[in-house]
C-alpha positions in Angstrom: 6.3 14.0 -10.7 9.0 12.6 -8.4 8.9 9.7 -6.0 10.7 8.4 -2.8 10.9 4.8 -1.2 11.6 4.4 2.4 14.2 1.4 2.9 14.5 -0.3 6.1 16.1 -3.4 7.4 14.1 -6.8 6.1 12.3 -5.1 3.7 12.6 -7.3 0.2 10.1 -5.6 -2.1 12.0 -2.2 -2.3 13.9 -3.3 -5.7 10.6 -4.3 -7.3 8.8 -0.9 -5.9 12.0 1.1 -7.6 12.1 -0.9 -10.6 8.2 -0.2 -11.2 8.3 3.4 -10.6 11.3 3.8 -12.8 9.6 2.3 -16.0 6.2 4.0 -15.2 7.6 7.7 -14.2 11.1 7.2 -16.4 13.1 8.2 -13.5 14.4 6.2 -10.6 13.0 7.2 -7.2 15.2 8.6 -4.1 15.6 6.5 -1.5 16.0 7.1 2.0 17.2 5.4 5.0 15.7 4.4 8.1 17.9 7.0 10.2 17.0 10.1 7.7 14.8 12.7 9.4 14.1 14.6 5.8 12.7 13.4 2.8 13.6 15.3 -0.4 10.6 17.2 -2.5 9.0 14.5 -3.8 5.0 13.7 -5.3 4.9 10.4 -3.9 6.6 8.3 -0.8 6.3 4.6 -1.0 6.9 2.4 2.0 7.4 -1.3 0.2 6.8 -4.5 1.3 8.8 -7.2 3.4 9.1 -8.1 6.8 10.9 -4.8 8.8 12.9 -5.8 11.3 12.0 -9.5 11.2 8.4 -8.5 12.2 9.4 -8.6 15.6 7.1 -7.6 18.6 4.3 -7.5 15.4 4.5 -6.5 11.8 5.7 -3.1 11.0 5.8 -2.0 14.7 9.6 -1.6 15.0 10.1 0.4 11.8 6.8 2.4 12.5 9.4 4.0 15.3 12.0 5.0 12.8 13.1 8.6 12.4 11.9 8.4 9.1 8.4 7.3 9.4 8.2 11.1 11.3 9.1 12.5 8.0 6.7 10.4 6.5 4.2 11.5 8.7 5.0 15.1 8.0 4.8 14.8 4.2 1.5 13.0 4.6 0.1 16.1 6.7 1.0 18.6 4.1 -0.8 16.3 1.3 1.7 14.8 -0.5 0.8 11.0 -1.7 1.6 8.0 0.6 1.8 4.3 -0.5 2.0 1.7 1.8 2.2 -1.9 0.1 1.9 -5.2 2.1 4.5 -4.6 5.2 4.1 -0.8 4.1 0.5 -1.2 5.1 1.1 -2.5 8.2 3.8 0.0 8.9 1.3 3.3 8.4 -1.2 1.6 10.4 1.2 1.2 13.4 2.5 4.7 12.7 -0.9 5.9 12.9 -1.3 7.2 9.4 -4.6 4.7 9.2 -6.8 3.1 11.1 -7.3 -0.6 12.3 -5.3 -3.3 12.3 -3.4 -6.3 10.6 -3.8 -9.1 12.4 -2.5 -12.9 11.4 -3.9 -14.5 8.4 -7.2 -16.6 9.2 -5.4 -19.5 8.0 -2.5 -18.6 10.5 -0.5 -19.7 7.3 1.8 -17.4 4.8 -0.4 -17.0 1.9 1.3 -16.4 -1.8 -1.0 -16.2 -4.5 -2.9 -14.3 -7.1 -6.2 -12.5 -6.1 -8.9 -10.6 -7.4 -9.6 -6.8 -6.5 -12.3 -4.8 -6.9 -11.9 -0.9 -7.4 -14.5 0.6 -4.8 -13.7 4.0 -5.1 -12.1 5.4 -8.6 -12.1 8.7 -7.0 -9.0 8.7 -5.4 -5.8 10.0 -6.6 -4.7 6.1 -6.3 -7.4 5.1 -8.6 -8.6 8.0 -11.0 -7.1 5.9 -13.6 -9.4 2.7 -13.2 -13.3 2.7 -13.1 -15.7 1.8 -10.2 -16.4 -1.8 -9.9 -13.3 -2.8 -12.1 -11.9 -6.0 -11.2 -8.3 -6.6 -10.9 -5.9 -9.7 -10.8 -2.7 -8.9 -8.5 -0.3 -11.4 -6.2 -0.4 -10.9 -2.3 2.1 -12.2 -0.6 1.8 -12.1 3.6 1.4 -13.7 7.1 -0.6 -10.7 8.7 -2.5 -9.2 6.3 -5.9 -9.9 8.2 -7.5 -6.5 8.4 -9.6 -5.3 11.3 -11.2 -2.4 12.9 -14.0 -1.9 15.4 -17.7 -1.4 14.3 -17.5 2.4 14.7 -14.2 2.7 12.6 -15.8 0.2 9.9 -18.8 2.8 9.5 -16.5 5.7 9.2 -14.6 4.0 6.5 -17.8 2.6 4.7 -19.4 6.1 5.2 -16.6 8.1 3.9 -15.9 5.7 1.3 -12.7 5.3 2.3 -12.6 1.1 1.4 -10.8 1.7 -1.8 -9.9 -2.0 -2.9 -11.8 -5.0 -1.6 -10.9 -8.8 -2.6 -13.6 -9.8 -4.9 -14.7 -13.4 -6.4 -14.2 -15.3 -3.2 -10.4 -14.7 -3.5 -10.0 -12.9 0.3 -6.8 -14.9 1.3 -6.6 -13.9 4.9 -9.8 -13.5 6.5 -10.0 -9.5 5.8 -13.1 -7.9 7.4 -15.5 -6.9 5.1 -13.0 -8.1 2.4 -10.9 -5.0 3.0 -7.7 -4.9 0.6 -6.9 -1.4 0.8 -8.0 1.8 2.4 -7.1 5.7 2.4 -7.0 8.3 5.4 -9.6 10.7 5.6 -7.7 13.3 3.7 -7.4 10.6 0.6 -3.5 10.9 0.2 -2.5 7.9 2.2 -3.1 4.7 0.8 -2.6 1.5 2.5 -3.3 -1.9 0.6 -1.7 -5.7 1.0 -1.6 -6.3 -2.5 1.4 -5.9 -4.3 0.6 -3.9 -7.7 4.2 -3.1 -8.4 4.3 -6.7 -9.6 2.0 -6.6 -11.8 3.0 -3.5 -14.4 4.0 -5.7 -17.5 3.2 -8.7 -19.6 6.3 -10.3 -18.2 4.2 -10.2 -14.7 1.1 -11.9 -16.2 -0.3 -8.6 -16.8 -0.5 -4.7 -16.3 -3.5 -4.0 -13.8 -1.4 -2.6 -11.2 0.4 -0.4 -13.8 -2.4 2.2 -13.3 -2.3 2.7 -9.5 1.1 4.3 -10.0 0.2 6.2 -13.2 -3.0 7.7 -10.9 -0.6 8.3 -8.0 2.0 9.9 -10.3 -0.6 11.9 -12.1 0.1 10.3 -15.3 -2.0 8.5 -18.1 -1.8 4.8 -18.0 0.1 3.4 -20.7 
């Protein structure tokens, strides 16, 4: 399974993501710069975290209007798996690939710490290596992770089982509605999440809880 990582000015987790995908897939992902209008034939496209364009206007707003995001949108429409982590989640929302909005943390402070995540839906292409109800540990690092959506939108997410990850055990770091940490689109091939699974794939990270997410997305058996 081949993957691609989108590169944008201001992202600072691209190297972490490239390292994670390389270790798990056994080959490095291709990298695609902001001005590119096409993405090679891959099975997974990842928009990593950071502070694209310094979060000017609002987090992800400028990045979502770059040519490469149109290419990401086209891949998603064709059923290619797309993962957005942290700023990548913000960008996917701004690009219209996922519903809702990500606002300032309820504390109005940048949050960098470990949280606990519960797998709410283990039947997605991103979580097939987990079990429903399984609780993971994973780091977060963000200032704008407070997920909101209107009542009708929340009901659709709940009814369609599209809330894939929730903050568990009182570790919600940002005030996110319904403890939402990650959601998928209607087709189930686009996942946005605030925590950083790429920073929890090996013992040197303090654990391997994030590894199975990439193994799932790449259709590999979790090692």
